C-alpha positions as CSV (number, residue, x, y, z in Angstrom):
1,M,-43.8,-0.4,41.5
2,I,-45.4,-3.8,42.3
3,F,-45.4,-5.4,45.8
4,R,-46.1,-9.1,46.1
5,L,-48.1,-10.2,49.2
6,A,-47.4,-13.5,51.0
7,G,-50.2,-15.7,52.4
8,N,-53.5,-14.3,53.6
9,H,-52.0,-11.6,55.8
10,A,-53.1,-8.0,54.9
11,P,-50.2,-5.7,54.1
12,D,-48.9,-3.3,56.7
13,V,-50.0,0.0,55.1
14,R,-47.4,1.9,56.9
15,S,-44.7,-0.4,55.7
16,V,-45.9,-0.2,52.1
17,T,-46.3,3.6,52.2
18,G,-42.9,4.0,53.8
19,G,-41.3,1.9,51.0
20,L,-43.1,3.9,48.4
21,L,-42.0,7.2,49.9
22,Y,-38.4,5.9,50.3
23,N,-38.1,4.7,46.7
24,F,-39.7,7.8,45.4
25,A,-37.3,9.9,47.5
26,M,-34.3,7.9,46.3
27,G,-35.5,8.2,42.6
28,S,-36.0,11.9,43.0
29,K,-32.5,12.3,44.5
30,V,-30.9,10.3,41.6
31,I,-32.8,12.4,39.0
32,S,-31.8,15.6,40.8
33,S,-28.2,14.5,40.8
34,A,-28.4,13.6,37.2
35,K,-29.7,17.0,36.3
36,E,-27.0,18.7,38.4
37,F,-24.3,16.6,36.7
38,F,-25.9,17.4,33.3
39,N,-25.8,21.2,34.0
40,V,-22.1,21.0,34.9
41,L,-21.3,19.2,31.7
42,R,-23.5,21.4,29.5
43,S,-21.8,24.5,31.0
44,L,-18.3,23.1,30.3
45,Q,-19.4,22.1,26.8
46,D,-20.6,25.6,26.0
47,E,-17.5,27.3,27.3
48,A,-14.7,28.0,24.9
49,S,-12.0,27.3,27.4
50,N,-10.8,23.9,28.5
51,D,-10.2,24.7,32.1
52,T,-10.4,21.9,34.6
53,Y,-13.5,21.8,36.8
54,T,-13.7,20.2,40.3
55,Y,-17.0,18.5,41.0
56,E,-18.1,17.3,44.5
57,E,-14.6,18.2,45.8
58,D,-13.0,15.0,44.7
59,I,-13.8,14.6,41.0
60,Q,-11.9,16.4,38.3
61,I,-13.6,17.0,34.9
62,L,-11.6,17.9,31.9
63,K,-12.7,18.7,28.3
64,M,-10.2,17.7,25.7
65,N,-10.0,16.1,22.3
66,G,-10.3,12.3,22.4
67,D,-7.1,11.7,20.4
68,R,-5.0,12.9,23.3
69,I,-5.7,9.6,25.2
70,G,-4.9,6.4,23.3
71,V,-7.8,4.2,24.5
72,V,-10.4,7.0,24.0
73,N,-9.0,7.7,20.6
74,L,-9.9,4.2,19.4
75,Y,-13.6,5.0,19.8
76,C,-14.0,8.8,19.8
77,G,-11.1,10.0,17.5
78,S,-10.4,13.7,17.7
79,Q,-13.9,14.8,18.8
80,P,-14.3,16.6,22.2
81,V,-14.8,14.4,25.2
82,F,-15.2,14.8,29.0
83,I,-12.7,13.0,31.1
84,C,-13.5,12.3,34.8
85,Q,-10.8,11.4,37.2
86,K,-9.9,11.7,40.9
87,A,-9.0,15.3,41.9
88,V,-5.4,15.4,43.1
89,P,-5.1,17.7,46.2
90,K,-3.0,20.8,45.7
91,I,0.1,21.1,47.9
92,N,1.4,24.7,48.2
93,D,5.1,25.5,48.5
94,D,5.0,26.2,52.2
95,Q,3.5,22.8,52.9
96,E,6.2,21.1,50.8
97,I,9.0,23.0,52.5
98,A,7.6,22.2,55.9
99,E,7.2,18.5,55.1
100,Y,10.7,18.3,53.6
101,S,12.3,20.1,56.5
102,N,10.8,17.6,58.9
103,C,12.4,14.6,57.2
104,A,15.1,13.1,59.3
105,D,17.4,12.5,56.3
106,A,16.8,15.8,54.6
107,D,20.0,17.6,53.4
108,P,19.8,21.2,54.7
109,D,21.8,22.4,51.6
110,A,19.6,20.5,49.1
111,D,17.3,22.4,46.8
112,V,13.7,21.9,48.0
113,N,12.6,21.9,44.4
114,V,13.8,18.3,44.1
115,I,10.8,17.0,46.0
116,K,8.3,18.5,43.7
117,T,6.9,15.8,41.4
118,E,4.2,16.1,38.8
119,L,1.5,13.7,39.8
120,G,-0.2,11.7,37.0
121,P,-3.9,11.2,36.6
122,E,-5.7,9.3,39.4
123,P,-8.6,6.9,38.9
124,L,-12.0,6.9,40.6
125,T,-13.6,3.9,42.3
126,I,-15.7,1.5,40.2
127,M,-18.8,2.5,42.2
128,K,-18.3,6.2,41.6
129,A,-17.6,5.7,37.9
130,R,-20.8,3.7,37.5
131,Q,-22.7,6.4,39.3
132,L,-21.4,9.1,37.0
133,L,-22.3,7.0,33.9
134,S,-25.8,6.5,35.3
135,W,-26.3,10.2,35.8
136,Y,-25.0,10.9,32.3
137,T,-27.4,8.3,30.9
138,L,-30.4,9.5,32.8
139,S,-29.8,13.1,31.9
140,Q,-29.9,12.1,28.2
141,N,-33.1,10.0,28.4
142,A,-36.1,12.2,27.4
143,N,-38.5,9.4,28.6
144,V,-37.5,10.0,32.3
145,S,-40.4,12.4,33.2
146,A,-38.4,14.6,35.6
147,V,-35.6,15.2,33.0
148,D,-36.1,17.6,30.1
149,N,-35.5,16.8,26.5
150,N,-31.8,17.8,26.6
151,P,-29.4,18.3,23.7
152,A,-26.6,15.7,23.3
153,L,-23.5,16.0,25.5
154,H,-20.0,15.2,24.5
155,P,-18.9,11.5,25.2
156,L,-18.0,10.9,28.9
157,W,-15.0,8.8,29.9
158,V,-14.1,7.9,33.5
159,R,-10.8,6.6,34.8
160,C,-11.3,3.5,36.9
161,D,-9.2,1.8,39.6
162,M,-9.4,-1.9,38.4
163,S,-11.0,-2.9,41.7
164,D,-13.7,-5.0,40.1
165,P,-13.2,-8.7,39.1
166,A,-13.0,-7.7,35.4
167,R,-10.2,-5.2,36.2
168,T,-11.8,-2.3,34.5
169,T,-9.6,0.7,33.7
170,W,-12.1,2.9,31.9
171,F,-15.9,3.3,31.6
172,G,-17.3,5.4,28.8
173,A,-20.7,6.6,27.5
174,E,-21.7,8.2,24.2
175,T,-25.1,9.4,23.0
176,V,-26.8,7.9,19.9
177,C,-28.8,10.4,18.0
178,V,-31.5,10.2,15.3
179,G,-31.6,13.6,13.8
180,N,-31.3,16.0,16.7
181,K,-33.0,13.6,19.2
182,V,-31.0,11.4,21.6
183,S,-32.3,7.9,21.0
184,G,-29.9,5.9,23.2
185,V,-26.5,5.6,24.7
186,K,-23.5,3.4,24.0
187,L,-21.7,2.2,27.1
188,Y,-18.0,1.3,26.9
189,S,-15.8,-0.7,29.2
190,V,-12.0,-1.1,29.0
191,T,-10.3,-4.0,30.8
192,C,-6.6,-4.6,30.9
193,K,-4.1,-7.4,31.6
194,G,-0.4,-7.0,32.5
195,S,2.4,-7.8,30.1
196,T,3.0,-11.4,29.1
197,V,5.2,-13.3,26.7
198,D,2.8,-16.3,26.7
199,K,0.8,-15.9,23.4
200,K,-1.4,-18.9,24.5
201,S,-2.8,-16.7,27.3
202,L,-4.0,-14.1,24.9
203,L,-7.6,-13.9,23.8
204,T,-8.2,-15.8,20.5
205,L,-10.1,-14.5,17.5
206,D,-13.0,-16.9,18.2
207,E,-13.2,-15.8,21.8
208,L,-13.3,-12.2,20.7
209,K,-16.2,-13.0,18.4
210,Q,-18.1,-14.8,21.2
211,E,-17.5,-11.8,23.5
212,H,-19.2,-9.6,20.8
213,K,-22.1,-12.0,20.3
214,K,-22.9,-12.1,24.0
215,R,-23.7,-8.5,24.0
216,H,-25.2,-7.9,20.5
217,H,-26.6,-11.1,18.9
218,P,-25.6,-9.9,15.4
219,S,-26.8,-11.4,12.2
220,S,-23.4,-10.6,10.6
221,M,-20.0,-9.3,11.7
222,A,-17.1,-7.5,10.1
223,I,-13.6,-8.0,11.3
224,K,-10.8,-5.5,10.8
225,G,-7.2,-5.5,11.8
226,S,-4.8,-2.7,12.6
227,A,-1.1,-2.4,13.5
228,R,1.5,0.1,14.2
229,F,5.3,-0.4,13.6
230,N,8.2,1.8,14.4
231,L,10.4,2.6,11.3
232,F,12.6,5.3,12.7
233,G,13.2,6.7,16.2
234,S,14.8,5.5,19.5
235,T,17.0,2.4,18.9
236,V,18.5,-0.3,21.2
237,V,22.3,-0.8,20.8
238,E,23.9,-3.4,23.1
239,N,21.0,-3.2,25.5
240,T,21.2,0.6,25.7
241,V,18.4,2.8,24.4
242,I,19.5,5.6,22.2
243,E,16.7,8.1,22.6
244,S,15.4,10.2,19.7
245,Q,12.7,12.8,19.7
246,S,12.1,12.1,16.0
247,S,9.9,9.2,15.0
248,V,8.4,7.7,11.9
249,T,5.8,5.0,12.5
250,V,3.4,3.4,10.1
251,D,-0.3,2.5,10.7
252,F,-1.8,-0.4,8.9
253,K,-5.5,-1.2,8.4
254,W,-6.9,-4.3,6.7
255,S,-9.9,-6.6,6.6
256,H,-10.3,-10.4,6.8
257,V,-8.1,-11.0,9.9
258,E,-7.3,-14.7,10.3
259,S,-5.2,-14.8,13.4
260,I,-4.0,-12.8,16.4
261,L,-0.8,-10.9,15.7
262,E,-0.7,-11.7,12.0
263,T,1.5,-9.6,9.8
264,P,-0.4,-6.9,7.9
265,P,-0.9,-8.1,4.3
266,L,0.5,-6.1,1.4
267,S,-3.1,-5.2,0.5
268,S,-3.4,-3.1,3.7
269,T,-3.8,0.6,3.6
270,A,-0.6,2.2,5.2
271,T,-0.1,5.7,6.6
272,L,3.2,7.1,7.8
273,N,3.2,9.2,10.9
274,I,6.2,11.5,10.7
275,K,7.4,13.6,13.6
276,V,10.9,15.1,13.2
277,T,12.8,17.1,15.8
278,S,15.6,19.3,14.4
279,G,19.0,18.8,16.0
280,D,19.3,15.0,15.9
281,M,23.1,14.3,15.5
282,R,22.3,11.3,13.3
283,S,20.6,13.5,10.8
284,P,22.4,14.5,7.6
285,M,21.0,18.0,8.3
286,F,22.9,18.4,11.6
287,E,25.5,20.9,10.2
288,M,22.7,22.9,8.7
289,Y,20.9,22.9,12.0
290,R,24.0,24.3,13.8
291,E,24.1,27.0,11.2
292,L,20.4,27.8,11.7
293,E,21.0,27.9,15.5
294,F,23.6,30.6,15.1
295,L,21.2,32.5,12.9
296,Q,18.5,32.2,15.6
297,T,21.0,33.4,18.2
298,L,21.5,36.6,16.2
299,A,17.7,37.0,15.8
300,D,17.1,36.5,19.5
301,G,19.8,39.0,20.4
302,L,18.1,41.6,18.2
303,R,14.7,40.9,19.9
304,T,15.8,40.7,23.5
305,G,19.0,42.7,23.6
306,E,20.8,39.7,25.2
307,T,22.9,37.1,23.3
308,E,24.2,33.8,24.5
309,W,27.0,33.2,22.0
310,M,27.6,29.6,20.8
311,E,31.0,27.9,21.2
312,P,33.1,28.8,18.2
313,L,33.9,26.1,15.7
314,E,37.2,27.8,14.6
315,S,40.2,28.4,16.8
316,T,41.2,31.4,14.8
317,S,39.4,34.6,15.7
318,A,36.7,36.1,13.5
319,V,38.8,39.2,12.7
320,N,41.9,37.2,11.7
321,L,39.8,34.9,9.5
322,T,38.2,37.9,7.8
323,K,41.6,39.5,7.3
324,A,43.1,36.3,5.8
325,Y,40.1,36.0,3.4
326,L,40.4,39.6,2.2
327,E,44.2,39.2,1.7
328,E,43.5,36.1,-0.3
329,L,41.1,37.9,-2.6
330,H,43.5,40.9,-2.9
331,D,46.7,39.0,-3.6
332,T,45.4,36.3,-5.8
333,A,43.9,37.0,-9.2
334,K,42.1,33.9,-10.0
335,T,39.4,33.0,-12.5
336,L,35.8,32.6,-11.4
337,Q,36.0,28.9,-11.9
338,D,39.0,28.6,-9.7
339,Q,37.3,30.7,-7.0
340,T,34.2,28.5,-7.2
341,A,36.3,25.3,-6.8
342,K,38.1,26.9,-3.9
343,T,34.8,27.8,-2.3
344,A,33.5,24.2,-2.5
345,E,36.7,23.0,-0.9
346,N,36.8,25.6,1.9
347,T,33.2,25.6,2.9
348,K,32.7,21.9,3.2
349,P,31.5,21.1,6.7
350,K,33.9,19.0,8.6
351,S,31.7,16.6,10.6
352,D,31.8,12.9,11.4
353,T,28.1,12.8,11.1
354,D,28.1,13.9,7.4
355,T,26.3,11.8,4.9
356,P,28.3,12.3,1.7
357,I,25.4,11.5,-0.6
358,F,23.2,14.1,1.0
359,N,25.9,16.7,1.3
360,S,26.6,16.6,-2.4
361,L,22.9,17.5,-2.9
362,L,22.6,20.2,-0.4
363,E,26.0,21.9,-0.6
364,R,26.6,24.5,-3.3
365,G,29.8,25.1,-5.2
366,D,28.7,28.6,-6.1
367,L,28.9,30.5,-2.8
368,D,29.5,34.1,-3.5
369,F,31.7,36.5,-1.5
370,V,29.0,37.4,1.1
371,E,28.1,33.7,1.6
372,Q,31.8,32.7,2.1
373,L,32.2,35.6,4.6
374,W,29.1,34.3,6.5
375,V,30.5,30.8,6.6
376,R,33.7,32.1,8.2
377,M,32.0,34.5,10.6
378,R,29.3,32.1,11.9
379,K,32.0,29.7,12.9
380,S,34.1,32.2,14.8
381,V,32.1,35.2,16.0
382,I,31.7,35.3,19.8
383,S,30.7,39.0,20.4
384,Y,29.0,42.0,19.0
385,Q,32.5,43.6,18.7
386,D,33.6,40.7,16.4
387,I,30.8,41.4,14.0
388,G,31.4,45.2,13.9
389,D,35.2,44.7,13.4
390,C,34.8,42.2,10.6
391,L,32.3,44.2,8.7
392,K,34.4,47.4,9.1
393,L,37.4,45.5,7.5
394,V,35.2,44.4,4.6
395,I,33.6,47.9,3.9
396,E,37.1,49.6,4.0
397,A,38.4,47.1,1.5
398,L,35.5,47.8,-0.8
399,R,35.8,51.6,-0.3
400,Y,39.5,51.6,-1.2
401,G,39.0,49.2,-4.1
402,D,41.2,46.4,-2.5
403,I,38.7,43.8,-3.5
404,K,36.2,43.4,-6.4
405,P,34.1,40.5,-5.1
406,W,31.4,38.8,-7.1
407,I,27.9,38.2,-5.7
408,H,24.7,36.5,-6.9
409,R,22.4,38.8,-8.9
410,D,19.5,38.2,-6.6
411,S,21.4,38.8,-3.3
412,S,19.3,41.1,-1.1
413,S,21.4,41.7,2.0
414,S,22.7,45.2,2.9
415,L,26.3,44.1,2.4
416,S,25.4,42.9,-1.1
417,K,24.0,46.3,-2.0
418,L,27.3,48.0,-0.8
419,I,29.2,45.6,-3.1
420,L,27.1,46.5,-6.0
421,Q,27.8,50.2,-5.3
422,S,31.5,49.5,-5.1
423,Y,31.5,48.5,-8.7
424,H,30.8,52.1,-9.5
425,Q,33.1,53.5,-6.8
426,Q,30.1,54.9,-4.8
427,I,29.5,53.4,-1.4
428,D,27.0,54.8,1.1
429,H,28.2,55.6,4.5
430,V,27.3,52.9,7.0
431,S,27.5,53.6,10.8
432,L,28.5,50.3,12.3
433,T,27.1,51.1,15.7
434,G,24.3,49.7,17.8
435,V,22.5,46.7,16.3
436,T,23.4,47.6,12.7
437,P,26.2,45.0,12.4
438,V,24.0,42.2,13.8
439,H,21.2,43.2,11.5
440,M,23.6,43.0,8.5
441,L,25.0,39.6,9.5
442,L,21.6,38.2,10.0
443,E,20.6,39.3,6.5
444,M,23.7,37.6,5.2
445,G,22.8,34.3,6.9
446,L,19.2,34.4,5.8
447,D,20.2,35.1,2.2
448,K,22.7,32.2,2.2
449,M,20.5,29.6,3.9
450,R,17.5,30.4,1.7
451,K,19.6,29.6,-1.4
452,D,20.8,26.4,0.2
453,Y,17.3,25.1,0.7
454,I,16.1,26.3,-2.7
455,N,19.1,24.5,-4.3
456,Y,18.0,21.2,-2.8
457,L,14.2,21.5,-3.2
458,I,14.4,22.8,-6.8
459,G,17.3,20.5,-7.7
460,E,15.4,17.5,-6.6
461,E,12.3,18.8,-8.4
462,L,10.2,18.6,-5.2
463,T,8.7,22.0,-5.7
464,T,8.8,25.3,-7.7
465,L,9.8,28.8,-6.8
466,N,6.2,29.8,-7.0
467,H,5.3,27.4,-4.2
468,L,8.2,28.8,-2.1
469,C,7.2,32.5,-2.3
470,Y,5.8,32.6,1.2
471,Y,9.1,31.2,2.6
472,L,11.4,33.4,0.6
473,S,9.7,36.8,1.0
474,T,11.9,39.6,2.2
475,E,8.9,42.0,2.5
476,V,8.3,40.8,6.1
477,D,10.5,41.8,9.1
478,L,13.7,39.9,9.9
479,Q,12.1,38.0,12.9
480,E,9.3,36.7,10.6
481,Q,11.9,35.8,8.0
482,V,13.8,33.7,10.6
483,I,10.5,31.9,11.6
484,R,9.8,31.1,7.9
485,L,13.3,29.8,7.4
486,R,13.0,27.6,10.5
487,K,9.8,26.2,8.9
488,L,11.7,25.5,5.7
489,H,14.5,23.8,7.6
490,H,12.0,21.6,9.5
491,L,10.4,20.7,6.2
492,L,13.8,19.7,4.8
493,E,14.6,17.6,7.9
494,I,11.3,15.7,7.3
495,I,12.0,15.1,3.6
496,V,15.7,14.1,4.2
497,T,14.7,11.7,7.0
498,C,12.2,9.9,4.7
499,S,14.6,10.0,1.8
500,T,17.8,8.9,3.6
501,F,16.5,6.4,6.1
502,L,13.4,5.1,4.4
503,A,14.4,5.5,0.8
504,L,10.9,6.6,-0.2
505,P,10.5,7.1,-4.0
506,Y,10.2,10.5,-5.7
507,D,6.4,10.6,-6.0
508,R,5.9,10.1,-2.2
509,L,8.6,12.7,-1.4
510,F,7.0,15.2,-3.8
511,L,3.6,14.7,-2.2
512,L,5.1,15.0,1.3
513,T,6.8,18.2,0.3
514,Q,3.7,19.8,-1.0
515,S,1.8,18.8,2.2
516,C,4.4,20.3,4.5
517,L,4.7,23.5,2.4
518,Q,0.9,23.9,2.5
519,H,0.7,23.2,6.3
520,Y,3.3,25.7,7.3
521,K,1.7,28.5,5.3
522,T,-1.2,28.4,7.8
523,Y,0.1,26.9,11.1
524,P,3.0,28.0,13.4
525,Y,6.3,26.1,13.7
526,D,5.7,22.9,15.7
527,E,8.1,20.0,15.9
528,E,5.4,17.9,17.8
529,H,3.1,18.0,14.7
530,E,2.8,14.6,13.0
531,F,2.7,14.8,9.2
532,K,0.7,12.0,7.5
533,L,1.6,10.3,4.2
534,Q,-0.2,7.4,2.5
535,I,2.1,4.8,1.0
536,K,2.0,1.3,-0.4
537,P,3.1,-1.4,2.2
538,A,5.4,-2.9,-0.4
539,L,7.6,0.2,-0.2
540,I,8.5,-0.5,3.4
541,S,7.9,-4.2,3.7
542,H,11.6,-4.9,4.5
543,F,11.3,-2.6,7.6
544,Y,8.3,-4.2,9.3
545,Q,7.8,-7.8,8.1
546,K,10.4,-9.2,10.5
547,E,9.7,-6.7,13.3
548,Q,7.3,-6.9,16.2
549,P,4.5,-4.2,16.3
550,L,4.3,-1.4,18.8
551,L,0.5,-1.9,18.7
552,W,-1.6,-4.6,17.1
553,G,-5.4,-4.7,17.2
554,V,-8.5,-6.5,15.9
555,E,-12.0,-5.2,15.9
556,V,-15.3,-7.1,15.6
557,S,-18.2,-4.9,14.6
558,S,-21.9,-5.1,13.7
559,G,-24.7,-2.7,12.9
560,H,-24.5,0.5,10.8
561,G,-24.1,4.2,11.3
562,P,-24.7,5.5,14.8
563,R,-26.0,2.1,15.8
564,E,-22.7,0.4,15.0
565,V,-21.2,-1.5,18.0
566,R,-17.6,-2.7,18.3
567,T,-15.6,-5.1,20.4
568,S,-11.8,-4.9,20.0
569,L,-8.6,-6.4,21.4
570,Q,-5.5,-4.3,21.5
571,L,-2.0,-5.7,22.1
572,S,0.8,-3.2,22.8
573,D,4.4,-3.1,23.9
574,R,3.5,-0.7,26.7
575,P,0.3,-0.1,28.6
576,L,-2.4,1.9,26.9
577,V,-3.6,3.1,30.3
578,D,-1.5,5.6,32.3
579,H,-3.3,5.7,35.7
580,V,-2.7,2.2,37.0
581,I,0.4,0.0,37.5
582,F,0.4,-3.4,35.8
583,E,2.2,-6.6,36.7
584,T,4.6,-8.2,34.2
585,E,5.5,-11.8,33.7
586,Y,9.2,-11.2,32.8
587,S,12.2,-10.0,34.6
588,N,13.8,-6.6,34.1
589,E,16.7,-8.2,32.2
590,T,14.4,-9.0,29.2
591,V,13.0,-5.5,28.9
592,N,15.7,-4.3,26.6
593,G,15.3,-7.1,24.1
594,D,17.2,-10.1,25.5
595,S,14.1,-12.2,25.3
596,E,13.3,-13.6,21.8
597,D,9.5,-13.6,22.6
598,P,8.0,-10.1,22.7
599,A,5.9,-9.2,25.6
600,F,2.4,-7.6,25.1
601,F,-0.1,-5.8,27.3
602,S,-3.6,-6.8,26.5
603,T,-6.5,-4.3,26.4
604,L,-10.1,-5.4,25.7
605,L,-12.7,-2.8,24.7
606,C,-16.4,-3.7,24.8
607,C,-19.5,-1.8,23.8
608,S,-23.1,-2.1,24.8
609,L,-26.0,-0.3,23.1
610,I,-28.9,0.9,25.3
611,N,-32.0,2.2,23.5
612,F,-34.4,4.6,25.2
613,A,-37.9,3.1,25.0
């Protein structure tokens, strides 16, 4: 430390000594705080769990994958990161009830649970965020004498309250390594502007380049564009949003950006992000979904001992439907061809949401006796008694030779085995007590629905039986069979969505099918999982070229490898930051699409590289 002396006066030794001691003490305190902060982060990094940690009583530290937060994902992807935010005080139930009961307008009969709200993440002050980043940086600098040569930490990101002139919403820091040694740190800042329809107020491409040059003085720069469009999901009809849990978006990436908000060129790389939730009434698979739901009801009943029966689709009782069906078989001697034609007519789902093209592909005209019985029972059964009574009628008709039904050769249900025995007038005794009838009906449904799915996938040449072995196995217990059938159904929902609504060609559907089949052999059933599929932009150009993007970005970069630095602008239809409230420049009436000009939130991400000397 250097002290400059003014004039000919001798320095006050006590003053200089005091200053030295003060600065040394402050420096030691900062380094001590940095070491303490490092030890906390290192401990969290080494732990397998992702439990939240409270630091200094008012700071919450979370460890998570960077792709869970949009802004962080742009720089860190799916790698683990630390997130620092303001700790939200916990309010116990007694406090909530006391506070609620003291309200003058409180309804004494109201449920106190209505006041419980899930608080979102809270930002820290700019000053506190800068302090945390300085501790992180110091703890990684091996040249600071009081700090050991520490191994690299995960990147650190801190939520900020926009209280500075730049309106910063995030600060971030990430180590730069040469081999195993930390050689520097990249510091990130994220600043945001509220939504505007005025494109002239947006940052231009030249201004973004200048912003990058101010920090990095590069000899050359690369410019890349990216955009995301919505192809399928929630829609707006007459200013009303029809919500959908399913979504298909497409991500574009390209080079040589020429202007802000330009349409992705056909030379872009394009990736579909497909997330489909079963049960969408717009889906051609809706009737199959209802059938699967009844099957799941039976499986849940076997597992828990309790069953919530679905509303019957038929007004006639299950027993009367079964009697009528048995009498029809007994009284009418028809050819197999007539019976097949009758099957196709009787089992056609009656639904306004049907898509004829798809139904003709999925529905089979060769339902055997057991499958036709399942169709009738699943639409009318409302109790365990119904199941037992219906199966009792069928087994008695078989035992007395009143019917000689045909079944598929590869049928594996217990009832199918009894029918095979009836051909030789030898039927095993079956005690229709306890859960046996439910077990038998569940087998019937599994058998029938597996054949439905096979019929479509094989018929469309999307896979082979060998690739379906995992999903068709009857060697596992019934509960596991139902789980695998749900996976197969979800796979089909994905394929049919892409086929029906996006009209993807065969080669893309084939690739998507193989990807889904492979995924579900390893991972559990998950409707939140996004399946990825590379496609050519030309295949979907009519979907996006006249639409506005959900997200549009341009990135200026320079340097290579770990020393690469980037400056990017992101324009989005909604804020990329969830811990602050933004102002908008348009009235609520334009939010649902009345305005011809789309409104965009603007997010600027800047990076600085600090080398440790």
